[in-house]
Phi, psi and omega in degrees: 000315181300313179300317183289323176301310179298317178297318181296314176300318178293322177293321178293323176294325189275348180295139179279130179288125180286344175277163173058044176268133182240124176256122172247117179252131174248120181249131175274107185251024178291119183294349182269011177293142174307317178300319182281331177291322180286321187221098187296331184281346185290332184292320176291323177295316179300314181293322176296319177296321181293316181292328179290321179295317182294318175299323179291327178291316180298328185286335184299322177202145186295339179267002175294146184236159179219151167220148181232123179237150181243132174248126185223183187285338180256000180160198177229139185222147169278125172274317179213135349293153178279121186295335181274348180263153178254079177040039172290120183276120175275137176266128179279159187244339190251020182082005178285147179306140189295316177297323175299310184297319175305307183299306185302311185290313180301308182297323179285324179293315179293319176298317179300318179295319184293314181294322183290316175300323179293318182295320175295328182263007188298329179291321182280328184269161181282177184266358181267149180275158177258062182298325180291328173296317176295322175294323179293319178294322174297315176294327175288323178294316181297318178294326178289322178294316183291322183287341179271003181273161177282172185296331180267350183271154184216146178228142175247098185283150170225143183240131179231126185240135180234121183214144176238031184292330188075028177295156173286167183291330176303311181292326180289325177291329175298317177301316184286334180282000000 
């Protein structure tokens, strides 16, 4: 009986809490990628899918959090949350959930600005994305959020990276190291 009780308690402690999940997504938005050069419509489809994935994560529980970062040829940028805004709540007009609308509007506005700036600087910048910089920013964001929590609060971070550069496995493992 004691062994069963200890195993049961151990399993309960190891269960992942569905609340307070944080998803940080890093998207490679370099317009020089082969996939985007071959099919220009694929970029908008990928971004729509990413936003749908983020909304699905937010829908799982009201305490879930998200962050969206863009890695591009001239730098790395936060798409959501916008670091320059002060928690301004945007009002939806079509009956869409407020959190979904907030993420979509802010991310699309920031992405448009990032891509416009990237196109202007495309001659000066290289054609490679700064994906490792995006990973560093994502880890820094996770650390900043975790350090800002109270002593009884907890967050379970997840990191998701999307890139279509076609790099070899050697280059990907170098980034992760």
